[in-house]
N, C-alpha and C positions, 0 to 999 in steps of 0.2 A: 246834194247832187241835183235835186229838183231845181234849185236856183241856177246852177250851172247849165242844166238842160234848157231852162227857160231863156237864158241868154243866147242860146244857139238857135232857138226858134219856138214854134208853138208846142205846147204840151198836149199830146193826143191820148185819149183813153177810149177804150171800147167797152162793150157791156161785160166782157170777162174781167177786165181790170176793175171796173166799177163793182162787180160782184165780189172780187177778192178783197178789195178795200173795205167793203161794207161790213165785214165780220167784226170790225172794231167799233161799230156805231150801233146805237139802239134804234134810231129811226132814219128813214130816208131823208128827212129834212136836215138832220145833223150831217149826214154824209154829203148832201148837196151843198151845205154851207162849207164843208171842208174841201170840196171839189167844185168850186164855182165855175160855171160855164164860161165866164169871162177869162179864166186862166187855163181851163182844161177843155180843149175841143173834144167833143164827143162824136165818135164816128161809129158807124155800123161795121160789122165784120164782113169783109169781102168774100164772095164765094170762091174766088181763086185761092185765097189764103186757106180756106177749108180743105181744099184738095192737097195743097202743099203740107199742111199740118198733119193730115192723115198719113201721107207718105213718110214724113219725118218720124212720126210716132211708130210706124211699122218698122222703119230702120232701127229705131231705138230698141224695140222688142226683139228683132232679129239679132241684135248685138248683145242680148242678154239683159236688157233693162227690165227692172221689175217694179218700179214705182207705179202704183195703180192710177192715180188721178193726175195724169200728165198731159192729157190731150189739150187742156186749156192753156198750158204753158207753150206747147207747140203752136197752137192757134195764135197766141199773142205774138210769138216770134215770126210766124208766117205773115201775119198782118203787117208787122213792121217791115219785113223784107219786101213784100209785094208793093207797099206804099212808098218804099225808099226812105223810111224813117230811121232814126237812131234809137235803139232800144236802151232804156235805163233798166239795169238789172243787177241783182246781187249774185247771179249765177252765169257769168259770162262764158265759161268754158262749154257748158252744155249748148247754149244757143249758138256759139261759134262752130261747134262740131256739126250741127245740123243745118245751119244757115250761114255758109262760109262767107257770103258777100254782105251780110248784115253788119251795119255799123253799131257798135256797142259802147255804152257809157256805163262804167261800173265803179263803185267806190273802192 
């Protein structure tokens, strides 16, 4: 799926994606080798996305959602939505439910 996404355009990651991927590596150097900046554009998290992520997470909670560590997922989705990116995810239904205009690429 990464290859397919790369054919469509740049692969963008933010600090939250970097942190989530980091759990499988022992050192930052190993992680950086796996996510080379030549292939993965690193962007900061936009403030506008923070607001949208908070609102989406609040809607999730009002609808009875109970997953505790979900804010980062909403922030990643909001970042993609605000920037007009296509999001590569294994959980397309949740993102589509909270970010209806978000373009999604899923396996």
